[in-house]
GUPAPA-658636 format. One record per residue: x, y, z of N, C-alpha, C, O in turn; residue in one letter. Coordinates in steps of 0.001 Angstrom, whole numbers, plus 500000, padded with zeros to 6 digits. Atoms other than C-alpha are relative to their C-alpha. Layout:
XYZXYZXYZXYZA;...
//
This chain:
498785500162500944361484529394532911499926500850498956498917500696498269M;500311499411501464361961531814530010500915499203499189502032498810499526T;499121501570501040363055529224526876501242501413499560501031502619499681P;498877499055500449366660530918525482499283499855498390498468499028497981R;500359499842501200366220532043521992500729498924498918501877498699499301P;499180500721500499367480529622519348501030500554498884500402501268498102V;499124499221500863370533530884517084499896499182498517500907498585498145A;500327500450501067369077529589513815501466500019499046502116499086498575L;498876499712500979371870531380511826501655499687500089502586499857499302L;498397500677499306375008529828514020500608499388498838501544499990498313S;499260501135500690375957526937511668500403501167498518501486500979497963P;499644499685501416376073529207508402500808501634500491501382502225499577L;499143498727499881377745532580510017501072499371500410501973499715499645V;498486500313499168380760530860512091500737499629498860501938499886498954S;498793500425500995382251529410508658500197501192499152501220501339498483P;499693498916500826381601532705507007501326500627501030502520500615500734L;498842499112499269383590534645509783500984499363500100502060499888500384I;498328500508500025386091532128509631500768500526498764501758501257498801S;499352499734501140386901532436506165500252501331499701501054501515498786W;499612498670500222386953536287506302501483500036500807502573500285500291L;498963500241499203389267535838508980501067499883499407502001500684499435A;498675500365500750391580534038506879500810500539499133501994500274498925T;499994499749501098391237536131504068501080501600500281501995502226499745L;499228498639499565392287539123505872501307499980500840501932501012501085A;498877500461499377395128537304507798501083499645498369502169500211498246L;499092499995501621396844536447503980499980501163499610501042501384499027A;499692498885500712396172540020502890501019500646500879501714501494500319G;499176499378498737398221541082506166501173499553499650502100500359499575A;498432500646500314401168538662505222500234500422498700501438500647498582A;499709499658501430401092539635501470500468501450500367501482501821499775L;499655498639500111401438543166502443501668500139501034502697500809501118T;498693500205498603403826542144505372501590499868499024502597500486499372G;499000500723500629406379540465502649500374500724499115501433500407498574C;499696499277500858406305543212500398499765500058498485500356500680497602G;500511500072501344404380542248497504498749501238499836497897501531500676V;500505498931499915402832545160496048498244499809499718497953498772499123P;501592500014500205398609545647495850499927500754499167500468501839499383M;500496498660501102397403547552492691498707500136500637498197499231501298D;501394499357500022394172549493493102499227499556498805497996499539498819A;500465499876501566393720548771489189500500499550498624501555500095498299G;498906500442501264395008547360486020500452501109499284499808502097498932P;499117499066500935397722549090484160500584499519498722500357498374498329H;499283500734501255399682548612481040501381499441500445502056500126501213R;498507500352499908402968546627481188501065500365498722500929500351497499L;499197500138501305405809547142479390500753498736499509501273497836500169A;499545501437500382406913544661476882501313499272501021501460498050500994A;498754500584499537410183544039479051499847499048501054500505498038501303G;500197500686498608408499543080482270498737498737499649498047498171500497D;500661501308500007406543540329480652500626498491499893501408498451498943L;499840501369499772407247536461481314500533500050498105500024500609497133P;499555499965501467409829535405478159499510499027499526499313497940500070L;500914501022500882408090533889475269498848500413499983498438500345498825G;500932499452500372404761535509475995499733500920498843498625500926498307L;500163499275501399405225537864473073500915499007499349502009498638499778L;499782500758501242405781535752470134500532500852498779499991501863498331G;499765499027501703407534537069466823498881500442499199498110499580498776P;500600499329501069405615539388464685499788499463498832500721499600498041A;499913500664501189404269537434461832499163501182499136498314501939499607T;500786499251500542403209539306458766499464499233498483499936498382497730T;500920500691501263400636538591456027500336500520498967500156501731499090T;499901499669501166401581539127452576499055499569498863498951498361498651T;501096500566500746398907538918450012500830500093498571501443501134498336Q;499649500081501269400117537578446126499337500613499449498145500702499746A;500232498871500946399895540098443409499366499358498723500142498462498393G;500662500397501039397631539101440293501370499731499079502301500535499033P;499181500736500436399785536807438197500042500672498366499047500628497643R;499907499473501325401107538564434842499419498764498826499774497591498943S;500411500642500633399095537194431810500758499377499074501439500227498501P;498716500434500933401368534908429480498989500399498902497775500277498736R;499937499500501371401649536435426216499724498921499095500560498027498964A;500169501091501106399860534244423412499835500881498889499616502092498864V;500507499605501097399415534235419797499048498886498957498919497667498847A;501267501063500814396753533056417408500814499635498281501341500243497349V;499644500931501652397683530822414317499134499136499183498198498542499720V;500890500890500625396110528981411923500599498549499726501741498274499357Q;499523501663500470396216525084411431498788499811498932497815500541498743V;500251500260501051395107523476408703499330498706500106500085497755500313Y;500812501521500150392407520417408566499625499801498972500197500454498099L;500731500459500823390223518829406265498960499624500013498676498570500582V;501283500054499789386778519342405703499424499511498284499673500285497360A;500406500177501088385133517528402659501337500140498578501176500447497396H;499250500716500689388504516573401323500808501195499323501320501201498203D;499554498783500136389745519996401470500969500612501000500802500277502172R;499844499405498797391933522114403371499519501201500772499590502282500188L;500713498644499484390284524643405823501038500490501559501485499641502331V;499384499644499092392088526592408420498949500496501251497860501066501186A;500699499821498603391020526870412061501489500568500790502664500244500617R;499221499369499226392535529202414691500113499387501058499205498725501561S;499405500643498630394844528148417787500461501141500793500542502308500410R;499333498825499028396271529978420725501218498987500567501291498014501317L;498264500891499069400193528941421361500596501139500650500275502291500360I;499133498932499499402395530897423262500697500537499095501033499930498078P;499579498787500759403945534341421950501611499989500461501993500274501596S;500146499599501084406211534371420292499608498639498972500069497591499426P;500240501275500395405034531624417946501004499533499660502084500109499528A;498495500751500561407236529072416829499160499176498930497930499175498986T;500476500828500508406708526629414149499784498657500483498985497989499828A;499542500912498888407500523824416770498489499862500565497946498761500472G;500946499724499145404332525075418787498889500251499053497930500318499822D;500682500367501385402124525122415377499427498848499907498295498415500127A;500189501407500489402511522071414369499854498878501050499449497729500873L;500824500822498875402025520810417840498540499837500115497821498880500401G;501466499747499621398868522219418002499454499195498735498588498348498950S;500397500857501220398284520724414471499742498566500443498600498107500415L;500186501630499506398851516972415803498773499919500445497952499279499788L;500805500152499094396365517518418637498733499542498874498141498474499023V;501307500080500709393501517829415789498877500619499961498796501579500728G;501592499363499627390050518897415599499683500304501376499829499377502173P;500907499960498719388519520085418587498324499135499991497760498924498917T;501160500500500321385188518383419322499167500495499495498496499778498753L;500779499531501171383206520743417772499974500125498662499033500195497872P;499970499932501346384848520962414886500038498762499394500106498632498172E;500202501352500544384636517289414659498563499172499878498226498157499269A;501680500274500491380798517178414979499470500677498943498352500404498505A;500589499209501038380669519869412239500780499356498537500647499867497424A;499892500741501107382396517239409975502012500192499555502724499610498737G;498476499853499950386144518416410365500838499304500730500803499037501932I;499478501078499720388721516199410055502287500014500034502973500872499478R;498530499859500580392831515562410042500631499036499461501102498198500230S;499463501119501092394160513337407222501619499256501070502018498091501063A;498736500583499374397572513110409638499770498611501035499170498682502107I;500290501293498935397524509444411302500062500372501385500917501196501711P;500046499867498456396935509575414908501575499161500440502153498212499909G;498735500518499256400100509038417254501165500398499023502326499996499108G;498834499042500628401945511214414748500611500736500726499929501532501372T;499200499353499070404671512620416560501160501113499500501948500626498690T;499547498936500446406497516054415920501809499708500459502009500245501548L;499116500217499374410373514912416501500899501207500269501441501456501346L;499305498844499631412086518275415563499625501296498780499187501117497643S;499996498744501067411873521448413594501069500910499487501244501918500172V;499020499106499771414669523115412259500119500808498533500136500440497359H;499853498495500930414994526477410419500746500391499545501381501034500381E;499086499599500895417305527361407696500181501272499212499222501598498513A;500416498983500966418093530395405934499691499893498643500039499066497800R;500852500383501235416163530963403280498497499427499832497889498821498950G;501780500132499651412638530668404531500005498144500139498881497641500132G;500589501173499962413210526706404822499853499425501147500835499496501887R;500051501044498757411810524364407723500083498598499554499230498182498770A;499806501233499746413234520795408044498892499651501015498655500238502071T;501447500215498676409961519017409787500721498360500198500790497638499204I;499887501498499927411124515564410924498985499430501109499013499888502252D;501477500848499358407947513370412388500507498586499920501442498045499331L;499498501427499550407833510057413704499325499153498681498988499896497759S;499712501428500970407260506663411252498189500507499826497664500929498795S;501357499887500236403487507092412073499330500837498821498205500652498357E;500552499049500866403339509988409584499534499130498678498427499352498187F;499558501027501069403979507338406769498613498815499545498367498171498525A;500882501184500104400981505123407657498773500556499407497702500503500012Q;501415499681500503398470506563405320500343500117498432501551500258498246T;499734500081501111398403506576401620498707500673499018497653501149499438G;500834499070500654396836508020398215499460501338500591500256501774501422G;500398498885500042394719511323398590500313500317501599500791501415501882P;500057499451498485394744511369402586501262500224500586501427500810501656D;498584499838499829398621511118402387500420501340499582501090501930500429Q;499839498803500584398960514336400206499097501056500426499218502099499783I;500506499206499232396514516179402494500377500120501041500332501232501568L;499218499547498479398271515460405848501389500616499344501852501575499961A;498775498720499896401668516882404015499368501248499662499832502195500297I;500843498742500511399238519686402326499792500645501610500316501746501781A;500055499271498740398357520541406203501289500161500639501265501010501531Q;499305499610498842401720520400407767500837501384498943501281502385499505V;499678499040500867402948522613404734499656501368500032500354502379499956V;500680498561499886400084525165405074500479500535501232501057501622501209Y;500202499764499214400141525094408565501732500697500334501870501836500780T;498762499249499600404284525632408991500349501255499493501111501997500112A;499398499099500753404624528154406406498732501640500310498400502551499551T;501080498983499571401931530514408522500859500665500570500719501886500494T;498903499551498744404979531129411056501107501290498864501457501105497698L;499501498764500992406825534648409653501591499233500046501997498677501066P;498700500462500414410550533498407959499728498729499311500672498508498553G;500190501279500279409046529852406918498906500403498814497797500935498853V;500790500214501375408153529443403087500291498812499182499935498660498013S;500162501326500451408974526083402548500376499217500500501398499492501127T;499605501262499264409311522746403876500823498826499567500656498518498387V;499318501248500359411789519493403860499228499113500759499086499442501937S;500366500896498584410152516747405699501044498639499783501612498252498762F;498927501135499544412273513757407187498906498921500937497997499307501672E;500719501262499117410754510354408801500888499442500898501692498704500329L;498905500245499136412918509649412005500886500099499490501585499114499250A;498571499499500250415604511618410831500697499458498558501895499346498298D;499566500122501317415709510695407333499417500459499110498217500209499005Q;500816499176501073414898512718404529499198498885499210499436497695499004P;500998500900500874412024511567402491499424500956498559499251502170498668V;500958499104500877410269512779399029498437499478500295497937498402500624E;501601499732499745406697513622399337499328500424498541499870500946497567V;500108499963501302404337513611396807498959501603500054498643502052501156P;500380498498499783402580517271396073498510499820499171498196498767498615T;501094500208500248399372517779395012499190499443498710497963499345498692A;500101500088501093399402516747391438500622498358500001500668497743498935N;499455501208499945400938513394392517501483499772499950501975498677500221G;498974500299500476404388514268391522501091499863501407500919500713502282A;499388500204498961407118512954394175501112501296499767501285501803498659L;499142498756500002409730515888395049501018499496501173500499499016502181V;499273500236499043412848515229397104500132501351500712500360501459501917S;499474498535499227413353519005397787498707500610500760497659500006500989G;500864499651499157411471521127399683499064500694498993499197501072497829P;501533499740500781407825522103398957499403501204500964499758501542502093V;500804498446499571405361525396399467498545499815499714498022498990498966G;501221500243500392402056526016399625499454499942498691498436499264498549P;500116499752501615401968526900395535499748498368500055498556498099499909A;499726501417500462402722522870395280498485499233500783498068498081500659D;501760500906499626398963522192397135499139500979500052498172500695500759F;501012498859499892397050525528396749498986499233499344497962499623499905S;501009500651500686394580522972394279498975499226501110497790498924500966A;500934500848498647393631521117398048499151501383500513498076501035501001L;500517499089498947392416524564399631498465500003499458498040499877498310L;501389499624500226388806525134400107499600501054499324499869502017500042S;500679498850500630387312527648397978500023501518500890500485502640500679P;499852498845498672386925529843400991501515500458500305501667501678500230N;498499500351499676390665529483401828500731501086499047500748501038497817E;499140499027500484392836532497401181501458499060499287501746498018499877P;499046500782501050395981531116398366501398499928501010501980498864501218A;498995499781498779398808532533401168499616500097501429498926500983501934V;500265499773498697398738531746404537500263500879501146501421501207501405P;500092499060499333397896533977407069501109499547501142501406498391501443P;498497500156499228401172534902409677499024500037501453497804500183501375G;500753499993498407400054534814413847499814501049500067500557501726499356P;500634498835499745398300537715414920500205499837501744499770500705502500S;
//
């Protein structure tokens, strides 16, 4: 008897044939139900897309460069070898006596202090107000800490304020108040003055290299 050939591929072929047949039936069913079959991709109109698939368009804006803030250069007067010396400071423009005096009360910078420059104004002194009147007179009200010094340093501290304030346009003399109370101040020769004082009253305290008239802001 001639032996029959063994169908070694039948276990693999049968499932494959069954799967292809199922796929063909499914395609026929879809065609019969009216579902279109596209031969390839094509562009859809925005109205044909499901709701929410297209989100709102976002716009990215880039901030432009900020305009640089205008500044003015003023001179504040500090002390070196018991004489007044001027040092430049930057303050907002237009320059005001209040901003210039506020910069003075900060004191010397670290490099200035390392070079031996100091302030005779007592630490903790704050500027309470500045009132400018006609005729170039400015009334400067300082906190009570300003009085916590005496002797030559007290006169130097007053001279620092006077010279710094009169660098501003329109300010030629200064009257002093402490905590809203008018006070007398000594000039360079030690005389007490109740009225306004100006740079000429302290010119003897200027360093030889400093101009007699304070320069204005630039």
